[in-house]
C-alpha positions as CSV (number, residue, x, y, z in Angstrom):
1,M,19.0,-11.3,-38.8
2,N,15.5,-10.8,-38.1
3,I,13.5,-13.8,-36.6
4,L,10.7,-13.7,-38.9
5,I,13.2,-13.1,-41.8
6,S,15.0,-16.4,-40.6
7,R,11.7,-18.6,-40.1
8,L,9.0,-16.8,-42.7
9,N,11.3,-17.3,-45.6
10,W,9.5,-18.2,-48.7
11,Q,11.8,-18.2,-52.0
12,N,9.1,-18.4,-54.9
13,G,8.3,-15.4,-55.7
14,T,5.3,-14.6,-53.6
15,R,4.7,-11.2,-52.0
16,I,2.6,-12.7,-49.3
17,N,4.8,-11.3,-46.7
18,Q,4.1,-7.9,-47.8
19,Y,0.3,-8.3,-47.7
20,I,0.7,-9.8,-43.9
21,F,3.2,-7.0,-42.8
22,A,0.6,-4.5,-44.4
23,V,-2.1,-5.8,-42.5
24,L,-0.1,-6.0,-39.2
25,L,1.0,-2.5,-39.4
26,T,-2.3,-1.0,-39.8
27,I,-4.0,-2.7,-36.8
28,P,-2.7,0.3,-34.4
29,L,-5.2,2.5,-36.6
30,L,-8.0,-0.1,-35.9
31,S,-7.2,0.9,-32.1
32,F,-7.4,4.6,-32.6
33,G,-10.6,3.8,-34.9
34,M,-11.9,2.6,-31.5
35,I,-10.9,5.6,-29.5
36,Q,-12.6,7.7,-32.3
37,G,-15.3,5.6,-32.3
38,W,-15.9,5.7,-28.5
39,L,-17.0,9.0,-28.5
40,S,-19.9,9.2,-30.6
41,P,-22.1,6.4,-28.7
42,M,-20.8,7.5,-25.7
43,L,-21.8,11.5,-25.4
44,I,-24.9,11.4,-24.7
45,V,-24.4,8.4,-21.8
46,L,-21.4,10.4,-20.5
47,Q,-23.8,13.3,-20.1
48,S,-26.9,11.3,-18.4
49,P,-26.7,11.5,-14.7
50,D,-26.9,7.3,-14.8
51,G,-23.5,7.3,-17.1
52,P,-20.2,5.5,-15.7
53,S,-18.7,8.5,-14.5
54,S,-19.8,9.6,-10.9
55,Q,-21.0,13.2,-12.5
56,P,-22.4,13.6,-15.7
57,L,-19.7,15.5,-18.3
58,T,-20.8,19.4,-18.6
59,S,-20.7,20.9,-22.3
60,S,-17.5,22.1,-21.4
61,D,-15.8,18.9,-20.5
62,I,-17.0,17.4,-23.7
63,S,-15.9,20.4,-25.6
64,W,-12.0,19.6,-24.0
65,M,-12.7,16.0,-24.3
66,T,-13.3,15.8,-28.2
67,S,-10.5,18.8,-29.0
68,V,-7.7,17.9,-26.7
69,T,-6.8,15.2,-28.7
70,Y,-5.7,17.8,-32.0
71,I,-3.9,20.2,-29.2
72,T,-1.3,17.1,-28.2
73,A,-1.2,15.9,-31.7
74,I,-0.2,19.5,-33.1
75,V,2.7,19.1,-30.3
76,C,3.7,15.9,-30.9
77,G,3.2,15.6,-34.3
78,A,5.3,18.4,-35.0
79,P,8.9,16.2,-34.4
80,L,7.5,12.8,-35.6
81,G,9.2,13.1,-38.9
82,H,12.5,13.8,-37.8
83,L,12.4,10.9,-34.9
84,T,10.9,8.6,-37.6
85,D,13.9,9.3,-40.0
86,R,16.3,9.3,-36.9
87,Y,15.2,6.3,-34.8
88,G,13.4,4.5,-37.5
89,R,10.0,2.9,-38.5
90,K,9.8,0.1,-36.4
91,I,11.0,2.1,-32.9
92,M,8.2,4.9,-33.4
93,T,5.6,2.2,-34.5
94,L,6.2,0.7,-31.0
95,V,5.9,4.0,-29.1
96,T,2.7,4.4,-31.1
97,T,1.0,1.3,-30.1
98,L,2.4,2.0,-26.4
99,S,0.7,5.4,-26.4
100,L,-2.6,3.3,-27.4
101,I,-1.9,0.7,-24.5
102,I,-1.5,4.0,-22.1
103,Y,-4.8,5.5,-23.1
104,W,-7.2,2.3,-22.6
105,Q,-5.6,1.5,-19.1
106,I,-5.9,5.2,-17.9
107,K,-10.0,4.9,-19.0
108,L,-9.7,1.3,-17.2
109,I,-8.5,2.9,-14.2
110,C,-10.6,5.6,-14.1
111,L,-13.6,7.2,-16.2
112,E,-14.1,10.7,-14.0
113,P,-14.0,13.7,-16.4
114,W,-10.0,14.7,-15.5
115,A,-9.3,11.1,-16.7
116,L,-11.4,11.0,-19.7
117,I,-9.7,14.6,-21.0
118,L,-6.3,13.0,-20.1
119,A,-6.8,9.9,-21.8
120,R,-8.0,11.9,-24.8
121,G,-5.1,14.3,-24.5
122,I,-2.6,11.2,-24.5
123,A,-4.6,9.8,-28.0
124,G,-3.1,12.8,-29.5
125,I,0.2,10.7,-30.0
126,P,-1.1,8.1,-32.1
127,S,-3.7,10.7,-33.7
128,S,-0.5,12.0,-35.4
129,A,1.8,8.8,-35.5
130,C,-0.5,6.8,-37.1
131,Y,-0.6,9.1,-39.9
132,I,2.5,9.7,-40.1
133,V,4.4,6.9,-39.0
134,L,2.5,4.3,-40.4
135,P,2.0,5.3,-43.9
136,I,6.2,5.5,-44.3
137,Y,6.7,1.9,-43.1
138,L,4.0,1.0,-45.2
139,K,5.5,2.7,-48.5
140,E,8.6,1.5,-48.2
141,I,8.0,-2.2,-47.4
142,S,5.5,-2.2,-50.6
143,D,6.2,-2.9,-54.1
144,I,5.0,0.1,-56.4
145,D,2.2,-1.7,-57.5
146,L,0.8,-2.4,-54.0
147,R,1.3,0.9,-52.6
148,G,-2.3,2.3,-53.4
149,A,-3.9,-0.8,-52.2
150,V,-2.0,-1.3,-49.1
151,G,-2.5,2.3,-48.2
152,S,-5.9,2.2,-48.5
153,L,-5.6,-0.4,-45.4
154,L,-5.0,2.2,-43.1
155,I,-8.2,3.9,-43.1
156,L,-10.1,0.0,-44.1
157,N,-8.6,-0.7,-40.6
158,R,-9.6,2.6,-38.7
159,N,-12.7,2.4,-40.2
160,I,-13.5,-1.3,-38.6
161,G,-12.1,0.1,-35.5
162,Y,-15.0,3.0,-35.7
163,L,-17.7,0.3,-36.2
164,A,-16.4,-2.1,-33.7
165,S,-16.9,1.0,-31.2
166,Y,-20.4,1.7,-32.7
167,V,-21.1,-2.0,-32.3
168,F,-19.7,-2.8,-28.5
169,A,-21.2,0.3,-27.6
170,D,-24.6,-0.9,-28.2
171,L,-24.0,-4.5,-26.7
172,L,-21.3,-4.4,-24.3
173,E,-20.8,-2.7,-20.9
174,V,-18.7,-0.1,-20.6
175,K,-15.6,-1.8,-18.8
176,T,-15.8,-4.7,-21.2
177,M,-15.7,-2.3,-24.2
178,L,-12.4,-1.1,-22.6
179,W,-10.9,-4.5,-22.2
180,M,-11.4,-5.3,-25.8
181,G,-10.0,-1.8,-26.7
182,L,-6.5,-2.6,-24.5
183,L,-6.2,-6.0,-25.9
184,V,-5.5,-5.1,-29.4
185,P,-2.7,-2.8,-28.7
186,T,-1.2,-5.1,-26.2
187,V,-1.2,-8.0,-28.8
188,M,0.3,-6.1,-31.5
189,F,2.9,-4.3,-29.2
190,F,4.6,-7.9,-29.1
191,I,4.1,-8.9,-32.5
192,F,6.1,-5.4,-33.8
193,L,8.9,-6.4,-31.4
194,V,10.0,-9.0,-34.3
195,M,9.3,-6.9,-37.1
196,P,11.9,-5.7,-39.4
197,E,12.8,-2.5,-40.3
198,T,12.5,-1.0,-43.5
199,P,15.3,-1.5,-46.4
200,E,15.5,2.0,-47.3
201,Y,16.0,2.9,-43.5
202,L,18.6,0.4,-43.1
203,V,20.3,1.8,-46.3
204,K,20.1,5.1,-44.3
205,Q,21.9,3.3,-41.4
206,G,24.7,1.9,-43.7
207,K,23.4,-1.5,-43.4
208,I,23.5,-2.6,-47.0
209,E,23.5,-6.4,-46.7
210,E,20.6,-6.5,-44.2
211,A,18.5,-4.1,-46.2
212,K,18.7,-6.7,-49.1
213,A,17.6,-9.2,-46.8
214,V,14.8,-7.6,-46.0
215,L,13.4,-6.7,-49.2
216,A,14.4,-10.2,-50.4
217,W,12.1,-11.6,-47.7
218,L,9.4,-8.9,-48.7
219,R,9.3,-10.4,-52.4
220,G,9.7,-13.7,-51.4
221,V,13.3,-14.0,-53.5
222,K,16.9,-14.8,-52.8
223,A,19.1,-12.0,-51.6
224,T,21.1,-12.2,-54.6
225,D,18.2,-11.7,-57.0
226,R,19.2,-8.9,-59.5
227,S,15.7,-7.3,-59.3
228,V,16.9,-6.8,-55.1
229,E,20.4,-5.9,-56.4
230,R,19.2,-3.2,-58.6
231,D,16.2,-1.6,-56.1
232,I,19.1,-1.7,-53.2
233,D,21.8,0.1,-55.7
234,S,19.0,2.8,-56.5
235,I,18.3,3.4,-52.7
236,V,21.9,3.6,-52.0
237,K,22.4,6.2,-54.9
238,V,19.6,8.5,-53.7
239,D,20.9,8.6,-50.7
240,K,24.3,9.4,-51.4
241,Q,23.0,12.3,-53.6
242,T,21.0,13.3,-50.4
243,Q,24.1,13.3,-48.2
244,A,26.3,15.1,-51.0
245,D,23.4,18.1,-50.9
246,A,24.1,20.4,-48.0
247,K,20.9,21.6,-48.5
248,S,17.7,21.3,-45.6
249,V,14.9,19.4,-46.2
250,W,13.1,22.6,-46.3
251,K,15.6,24.6,-48.4
252,I,15.1,21.2,-51.0
253,I,11.2,22.0,-50.5
254,W,11.3,25.6,-51.1
255,S,14.0,26.1,-54.1
256,D,13.0,22.8,-56.2
257,K,9.8,24.0,-58.1
258,P,7.9,20.4,-58.4
259,T,9.1,19.7,-55.3
260,F,7.3,23.2,-54.0
261,K,4.5,22.3,-56.5
262,A,4.1,18.8,-55.0
263,F,4.0,20.3,-51.3
264,I,1.1,22.8,-51.7
265,I,-1.0,20.2,-53.9
266,T,-0.3,18.0,-50.7
267,L,-1.3,20.5,-48.6
268,V,-4.4,21.9,-50.5
269,I,-5.8,18.4,-51.1
270,K,-4.9,17.3,-47.1
271,I,-6.5,20.6,-45.5
272,S,-9.5,20.2,-47.6
273,Q,-10.1,16.7,-47.0
274,Q,-10.1,17.5,-43.2
275,F,-12.4,20.6,-43.7
276,D,-14.9,18.1,-46.2
277,G,-16.9,17.4,-42.5
278,Y,-16.7,13.7,-42.4
279,L,-14.9,14.0,-38.9
280,I,-17.9,16.4,-37.6
281,V,-20.4,13.6,-39.2
282,L,-18.8,10.5,-37.4
283,I,-18.2,12.5,-33.9
284,Y,-21.0,14.2,-33.6
285,A,-23.6,11.4,-35.5
286,S,-25.4,11.0,-32.6
287,F,-25.9,14.8,-32.2
288,V,-27.2,15.2,-35.7
289,T,-29.5,12.2,-35.4
290,E,-31.0,13.2,-31.9
291,K,-31.6,16.8,-34.0
292,A,-33.4,15.0,-36.7
293,A,-35.5,13.3,-34.3
294,E,-36.5,16.4,-32.7
295,T,-38.3,17.1,-36.1
296,I,-39.5,14.0,-37.3
297,S,-40.1,10.5,-35.6
298,L,-37.4,8.2,-36.7
299,E,-37.7,4.4,-36.5
300,L,-34.4,3.9,-35.4
301,S,-32.2,5.0,-32.3
302,P,-29.5,7.6,-33.0
303,N,-26.7,4.5,-31.5
304,K,-28.6,2.3,-34.7
305,Q,-28.1,4.9,-37.3
306,V,-24.6,5.6,-36.2
307,M,-23.9,2.2,-36.9
308,I,-25.6,2.3,-40.4
309,I,-23.2,5.2,-40.8
310,G,-19.9,2.8,-39.6
311,V,-21.3,0.3,-42.2
312,A,-21.0,2.8,-44.8
313,Q,-17.5,3.8,-43.7
314,L,-16.1,0.5,-44.1
315,V,-17.8,-0.6,-47.0
316,G,-16.2,2.8,-48.5
317,S,-12.7,1.4,-47.4
318,I,-13.2,-1.9,-48.8
319,L,-14.0,-0.5,-52.2
320,A,-11.0,2.1,-52.1
321,T,-9.0,-0.9,-51.2
322,C,-10.3,-2.9,-54.3
323,I,-10.1,-0.2,-56.9
324,V,-7.4,2.6,-55.8
325,E,-4.7,0.5,-58.1
326,K,-7.3,0.4,-61.3
327,T,-8.8,4.0,-61.2
328,G,-5.9,5.8,-60.2
329,R,-5.8,8.6,-57.7
330,K,-7.1,11.4,-59.5
331,L,-10.2,9.7,-60.7
332,L,-11.4,8.6,-57.5
333,L,-10.3,11.9,-55.9
334,V,-12.4,13.8,-58.3
335,S,-15.4,11.4,-58.0
336,T,-15.2,10.8,-53.9
337,S,-14.8,14.7,-53.3
338,V,-17.8,15.4,-55.7
339,A,-19.8,12.9,-53.8
340,V,-19.0,14.3,-50.6
341,G,-20.3,17.7,-51.5
342,V,-23.5,16.4,-52.2
343,G,-24.1,14.5,-49.2
344,M,-23.2,18.0,-47.2
345,L,-25.5,19.8,-49.7
346,L,-28.4,17.1,-48.9
347,L,-27.8,17.4,-45.2
348,S,-27.7,21.7,-45.1
349,G,-30.7,21.8,-47.1
350,W,-32.8,19.0,-45.0
351,F,-31.7,21.3,-42.0
352,Y,-32.9,24.4,-43.6
353,F,-36.3,23.2,-45.0
354,T,-37.3,21.6,-41.4
355,S,-36.1,24.6,-39.6
356,A,-38.8,26.4,-42.1
357,G,-41.6,24.3,-41.1
358,F,-41.3,22.2,-44.5
359,W,-41.7,18.1,-44.3
360,L,-38.6,16.0,-45.4
361,P,-38.2,12.2,-45.0
362,G,-36.2,11.6,-41.3
363,W,-34.3,8.9,-43.3
364,L,-32.9,11.5,-45.4
365,P,-30.4,13.0,-43.4
366,V,-29.2,9.6,-42.4
367,A,-28.7,8.8,-46.0
368,A,-26.6,12.2,-46.5
369,M,-24.4,11.1,-43.8
370,C,-23.9,7.5,-45.2
371,I,-23.0,9.1,-48.9
372,C,-20.5,11.6,-47.1
373,I,-19.0,8.9,-45.3
374,F,-18.8,6.5,-47.5
375,A,-17.4,9.0,-50.4
376,D,-14.8,10.3,-47.9
377,A,-13.7,6.6,-47.0
378,A,-13.6,5.4,-50.8
379,G,-11.7,7.9,-51.8
380,F,-11.0,11.5,-50.4
381,Q,-9.5,10.5,-47.5
382,P,-6.9,7.7,-48.2
383,I,-5.4,9.3,-51.4
384,S,-4.9,12.3,-49.0
385,Y,-2.7,9.9,-47.3
386,I,-1.1,8.4,-50.2
387,I,0.1,10.7,-52.1
388,I,2.3,11.9,-49.7
389,T,4.2,8.8,-50.2
390,D,3.6,9.1,-54.0
391,L,5.0,12.3,-54.4
392,F,8.1,12.6,-52.2
393,T,11.5,11.0,-51.9
394,F,12.4,8.8,-48.4
395,Q,14.5,11.8,-47.3
396,L,11.4,14.1,-47.8
397,R,8.2,12.0,-46.6
398,G,9.1,12.4,-42.6
399,T,9.1,16.1,-43.1
400,V,6.0,16.6,-45.4
401,S,4.1,14.0,-43.1
402,S,4.7,15.9,-40.1
403,F,3.9,19.2,-41.6
404,A,0.9,17.9,-43.2
405,N,-0.2,16.2,-40.0
406,I,0.3,19.4,-38.2
407,C,-2.1,21.3,-40.6
408,A,-4.8,18.3,-40.6
409,K,-4.8,18.4,-36.8
410,V,-5.1,22.4,-36.6
411,S,-8.4,22.1,-38.8
412,N,-9.5,19.2,-36.5
413,F,-9.1,21.2,-33.3
414,V,-11.1,24.2,-34.9
415,Q,-13.7,22.0,-36.2
416,M,-14.0,19.9,-32.8
417,K,-13.8,22.9,-30.4
418,W,-16.2,25.3,-32.5
419,F,-18.7,23.1,-34.2
420,T,-21.6,23.2,-31.8
421,I,-20.8,27.0,-31.1
422,I,-20.8,27.7,-34.6
423,C,-24.1,26.0,-35.2
424,E,-25.7,27.9,-32.5
425,L,-24.5,31.3,-33.9
426,I,-25.6,30.8,-37.5
427,S,-27.5,27.5,-37.3
428,I,-26.2,23.7,-38.7
429,H,-27.3,24.1,-42.2
430,W,-24.9,27.1,-43.2
431,T,-22.0,24.3,-41.3
432,F,-22.8,21.8,-43.4
433,L,-23.2,24.0,-46.5
434,F,-19.4,25.4,-45.7
435,F,-18.6,21.7,-45.9
436,A,-20.3,21.3,-49.3
437,I,-18.4,24.2,-50.8
438,V,-15.0,22.9,-49.6
439,S,-15.5,19.8,-51.2
440,F,-16.5,21.0,-54.8
441,L,-13.6,23.3,-54.5
442,A,-11.0,20.3,-53.9
443,A,-12.6,18.7,-56.8
444,L,-12.2,21.3,-59.2
445,Y,-8.6,22.1,-58.2
446,T,-7.5,18.1,-58.5
447,V,-8.9,18.6,-61.8
448,I,-6.7,21.5,-62.7
449,Y,-3.4,20.7,-60.6
450,F,-3.0,17.4,-59.4
451,P,-1.3,14.8,-61.6
452,E,-2.1,11.0,-61.7
453,T,0.7,9.1,-59.3
454,R,-0.3,5.7,-59.8
455,H,2.7,3.3,-60.4
456,K,4.8,5.9,-61.3
457,T,7.9,7.1,-59.7
458,V,8.8,10.7,-58.1
459,E,11.3,11.5,-60.7
460,E,8.3,10.4,-63.8
461,I,5.9,12.8,-61.4
462,Y,8.1,15.5,-60.9
463,Q,8.9,15.5,-65.0
464,K,5.1,16.0,-65.1
465,L,5.0,18.7,-62.7
466,E,7.8,20.1,-64.5
467,K,6.2,19.8,-68.3
468,R,3.2,21.5,-66.3
469,K,5.0,24.5,-65.5
470,D,6.7,25.1,-68.7
471,V,3.4,25.4,-70.5
472,E,2.0,27.8,-67.7
473,E,4.7,30.1,-68.6
474,N,4.8,29.6,-72.0
475,G,1.2,30.4,-71.9
476,S,1.6,33.1,-69.8
C-alpha cells in the first residue's frame, strides 16, 4: 500500500487529502510560470552589453528563444495523452517535474545564447505536460463538486510563478533567481515519488482493491463505504464498455455526435483563448510599456509595471478559484472573454491615437493590460482547461487534451515568432485589434453553443448536446 495512504488516513469524512493533493499537483505549474515569467523582465537585460551573457542576444536569438518552446511542445505534446494513459498519471508527472529540473540546471551552468535556446527547448516538455497530464490527474482525484475549484489551482499556481519571477528579477541577482527556480521542482520530484495513482487509472490496470483504497483515502472514509463501492463499480462498468468497443478513440470522436460536438466546442474555446493576446501581453509586457514610455513619461519603470500586471493576473486566478463552482463555467467564460476584448480594444486605441499625435494618459495601456490579464486569469484561461475534463470520459481525456494542446502550442508559436514582425508591418494597434475581435467572437460562440457543465456528469452534458442537436434539426 502507498505510504501516504497508510500514514495519513483520516476516516471522519474530511476531504483534506484532496485539497492537499491538488495543491501539490499544481506546483509544477508554479515552476513553469517562473520559466515563462523570467522572459519578460529579462529580455531587455539579455540584449544589454552588461547582461549575464558574454555577448548580447540579437533579435534573432530572442525570437528563437521565445518560440522554440512551442516547437518542442508540439512534438512532445502529441504522444503525451497516449503515454499518460499507458504509463500512468504519476509517472508522467514525475517526467514533467524532471524536465523542469533539467531546464533550470542548464541555465545555472551556462547563460550563452545557445544554452538559453536549448533550455527553452527543454521547457517545451512541461509546456505541454503541465496542461495535459496535470489536469487529468487533478480531475481523477477530485470529487465532482470540487473539480472546477481545484482545476483553477493550475492557473493560480502558474500565475504565482509569473509574479515570483517578476519580483525576483527586480530584487535578486540572476544566479540567485535561477537557484530559486531549481529548488521548487527538485523538492516536488521527491514528494511525487510517494504520491498514489488515480482510482480511474488503477481500475484501468485491473487494481480494483487499490483503487478503492485510494478513493477512500481521498474522501476520508473506509474502503468499504457504500459511496466508494458505488463509484468504483461505475468506473469499472465504463472501462468494460470501452474495452468491449473495438472502436479507436478517434473513431469514437468522429462517429458519436455529442462527443464530436464537445470536441469542436473544446477546440474553438481553446484556440480562441490562445489568440486572445494574453501571452503576448505577458511575454512582451516590458516591450509594450517601453513603447508607451517613448510617447509619454511614465512614473514607474517597465519592470515595476510588469509586476503590477503580475499582481492583476494573480488576483484574477484567486477570484476564479473562489467563484468557478458558484457562477458556473458559461457565465464566467462569457464575461471574462468580453472583458479581455475590452482591454485589447483599449490597448489598440491607445497605440493608434498616440501614434497619430493625440495625447492619452500613460497609465491607460498598463490599466488595459491589467484588465486583459485579470479577465483571462479569472475565467477565459482556466475554463479552457476545465472543460476538457468536464466534457470527456477518462478514455478520451488524454487524446483530446493532447490534440487541444498541439493546437494551442501552434497558436503560441505563431504569435511568439511573428508578433514583432507583424507589428512592424501593420503597426501594433492592428495586432491588438485582432485580439479584441477574437475575444468578442469567442464570447458570442460561448453564448450560442457552450453547455453549462458545472456539477454535471459527462452523460448529462451529452444528453443536453443531443437535445440541442435535435432542436436544430427540427428547426431546419
